[in-house]
C-alpha positions in Angstrom: 44.0 106.1 61.7 45.0 102.6 62.9 48.6 103.6 62.7 48.1 106.7 64.7 46.0 104.8 67.3 48.8 102.2 67.6 51.4 104.9 68.0 49.4 106.6 70.8 48.9 103.4 72.7 52.6 102.6 72.4 53.6 105.9 73.8 51.1 105.5 76.6 52.5 102.1 77.6 56.1 103.4 77.3 55.3 106.2 79.7 53.6 103.8 82.1 56.6 101.5 82.1 59.0 104.5 82.6 56.9 105.6 85.6 56.8 102.1 87.1 60.6 101.7 86.8 61.1 105.1 88.4 58.8 104.3 91.3 60.4 100.9 91.8 63.9 102.4 91.8 63.0 105.0 94.4 61.5 102.3 96.6 64.6 100.1 96.9 65.7 100.0 100.5 69.0 101.5 101.2 69.5 102.9 97.7 70.9 106.4 97.8 69.2 108.8 95.4 71.8 111.4 94.4 71.0 115.0 93.4 72.9 115.7 90.2 72.3 119.4 90.8 74.5 119.5 93.9 77.9 121.2 93.4 80.7 118.7 93.2 83.6 118.5 95.7 86.5 116.9 93.9 88.4 115.0 96.6 92.0 113.9 96.0 92.6 110.4 97.4 95.2 107.6 97.6 94.8 103.9 98.1 95.6 103.3 101.8 93.6 100.6 103.5 91.6 101.0 105.8 91.4 104.7 105.1 90.6 104.5 101.4 90.6 101.5 99.0 88.5 99.6 96.4 86.3 96.8 97.6 85.6 93.5 95.8 82.8 95.1 93.8 85.1 97.9 92.5 83.6 100.6 94.7 85.6 103.1 96.8 85.3 102.3 100.5 87.1 102.8 103.7 87.1 105.1 106.7 87.9 108.3 104.8 85.6 107.4 101.9 82.6 107.0 104.2 83.5 110.1 106.3 83.8 112.1 103.0 80.4 110.9 101.7 78.6 111.7 104.9 80.3 115.1 105.4 79.5 116.0 101.8 75.9 114.9 102.3 75.6 117.2 105.3 77.4 120.1 103.6 75.4 119.9 100.4 78.1 118.6 98.0 78.4 115.6 95.6 81.7 113.9 96.4 83.9 113.0 93.4 86.9 110.9 94.2 90.1 111.6 92.2 93.0 109.1 92.6 96.3 110.9 92.9 99.9 110.2 92.5 100.5 111.0 96.1 103.9 112.6 95.6 102.3 115.2 93.3 99.2 116.0 95.3 100.1 119.7 95.5 100.0 120.0 91.7 96.5 118.7 91.7 95.4 121.4 94.1 97.3 124.1 92.3 95.9 123.4 88.9 92.3 123.0 90.1 92.0 119.2 89.4 90.9 118.7 93.0 89.4 120.8 95.7 90.9 119.0 98.7 93.2 116.2 99.8 91.6 113.5 102.0 93.4 110.3 102.7 94.9 110.2 106.3 96.3 113.6 105.6 98.6 114.7 108.4 98.3 118.2 109.8 101.4 118.1 112.0 104.3 119.9 110.3 102.1 121.2 107.5 99.9 123.6 109.4 100.9 126.5 107.2 101.0 124.7 103.9 97.2 124.2 103.5 93.9 125.4 104.8 92.9 122.7 107.2 89.8 121.4 108.9 90.0 120.7 112.6 91.5 117.2 113.2 88.8 114.5 112.9 91.0 111.6 113.9 94.4 110.9 115.5 96.9 108.3 114.4 100.4 107.2 115.2 103.3 105.9 113.2 104.2 102.2 113.5 107.3 100.3 112.6 107.0 96.6 111.5 110.0 94.3 111.4 110.7 90.6 110.8 110.2 88.5 113.9 113.8 87.4 113.9 115.3 90.8 113.4 117.6 91.6 116.4 116.1 95.0 116.9 113.7 96.1 119.6 113.5 99.9 119.5 113.6 102.7 117.0 117.0 103.8 118.4 118.5 100.6 116.9 117.4 101.3 113.3 120.6 103.0 112.4 121.9 99.6 111.2 118.8 98.7 109.1 116.9 99.8 106.0 113.3 101.0 106.0 110.5 101.1 103.4 108.2 104.1 103.4 105.6 105.7 101.1 106.8 108.8 99.2 105.6 112.1 100.6 104.4 110.6 103.9 105.0 111.6 107.5 106.9 108.3 107.9 109.3 109.3 105.2 109.8 112.7 106.7 110.8 111.2 110.1 113.7 109.4 108.4 114.7 112.1 105.9 114.9 114.7 108.7 116.9 112.1 110.8 114.3 112.2 113.6 114.8 108.4 113.5 118.2 107.5 112.1 118.4 104.5 109.7 120.9 102.9 107.4 119.0 103.4 104.2 115.5 104.5 103.0 113.5 102.8 100.3 111.1 105.5 99.2 108.2 104.0 97.3 105.5 105.6 95.2 102.6 103.8 96.9 101.9 102.0 100.2 101.4 98.8 98.3 104.9 99.0 96.8 106.5 99.8 100.1 104.7 96.7 101.7 105.9 94.5 98.8 109.5 95.7 99.2 109.4 94.8 102.9 107.7 91.4 102.4 110.2 90.4 99.7 113.1 91.4 102.0 114.4 94.5 100.1 113.9 96.5 103.4 114.3 95.4 107.0 111.4 97.6 108.3 108.1 98.9 107.0 106.9 102.2 108.4 103.4 103.7 108.1 100.3 104.6 110.1 100.0 102.0 112.7 96.4 101.3 111.8 97.5 100.6 108.2 100.1 98.0 109.4 97.9 96.3 112.0 96.2 93.9 109.5 99.6 92.7 108.2 100.9 92.0 111.7 97.6 90.4 112.9 97.5 88.1 109.8 101.1 87.1 110.0 102.1 87.3 113.7 104.5 84.4 113.2 106.5 86.5 110.7 106.2 90.2 111.7 106.0 92.3 114.9 105.8 96.0 115.8 108.9 97.6 117.4 108.3 98.4 121.0 108.7 102.2 120.7 106.7 105.4 121.2 106.3 107.6 118.1 104.5 110.9 117.7 100.7 111.0 117.6 99.5 112.5 114.3 96.4 114.6 113.7 94.4 113.9 110.6 92.5 116.6 108.7 91.2 117.5 105.3 93.6 119.8 103.3 92.4 122.6 101.1 94.4 125.1 99.0 95.9 127.7 101.4 94.4 130.7 99.7 91.0 129.0 99.0 88.0 131.4 99.4 85.3 129.1 98.0 83.9 128.1 101.5 84.4 124.4 101.0 86.6 124.0 104.0 84.3 125.8 106.4 81.3 123.6 105.4 83.2 120.3 105.5 84.7 121.4 108.8 81.3 122.1 110.3 79.9 118.7 109.0 82.9 116.8 110.5 82.4 118.6 113.8 78.8 117.5 113.9 79.8 114.0 113.0 82.3 113.8 115.9 79.7 115.1 118.3 76.9 112.8 117.3 79.1 109.7 117.2 79.1 109.2 113.4 82.9 109.3 113.2 83.2 106.7 115.9 80.7 104.4 114.2 82.4 104.6 110.8 85.8 103.9 112.3 84.4 100.9 114.2 83.0 99.5 111.0 86.4 99.2 109.4 88.4 98.2 112.5 88.6 94.5 113.4 89.1 95.0 117.1 89.0 97.5 120.0 92.8 98.1 119.7 92.4 99.3 116.2 89.5 101.5 117.0 91.3 103.1 120.0 94.3 103.7 117.7 92.3 106.2 115.7 89.6 107.6 118.1 90.9 109.5 121.1 89.6 112.2 123.5 86.1 111.0 123.0 86.0 111.6 119.2 
């Protein structure tokens, strides 16, 4: 009898402790309580700061990371981020490893390749060069080499000879392209202007932007072209709401250091 009584008391205290821990965890300010019963949306991503990157605590963060979390919350999905080898992103969609691609994905020129949301941001291509490079406009790049990320709009501009250059260093990631430029393997670094701004701002004595106008790009979320699961429609609706209520603007401002950076992405009142 003593043994049984001790066991019942132990169970009682164990249940009390579990209840207290549960109550405390729910009461933590700012702690998100996720619903594991929500359907997952597997989002293909690439490291491209400030759109998507890993913070000092090892968590995914950035403009697109925050937009994706909020859009999924409104659409009733649990976001699951899947890092891609960007050059093979179509394979991930085709084999079902992901449901969409979402890291500064450019709609322009790929309108018929995917099922797209409406544009949620606009961006432009920037070209960074060494301060002492005797080159002032993109028209003069025919004598110089450029570093670009593989399977990017920047790469396309040079491969299609929209902007002539002497040679192209095609790199697997944005980080490798940046390293190639910094170490002098390429004369120019080409990417989204917002991606390059921090490099130039932090090293203005070393680097500068070319004074040239390049196409404005429209960013959207890409789903498989023949998708019928309804994911795109719900995410598109959520993003539309977020543009209208100012959520998109507030998230962009959080990750941009100054007004110029914010205006680089938010146009037409978005």
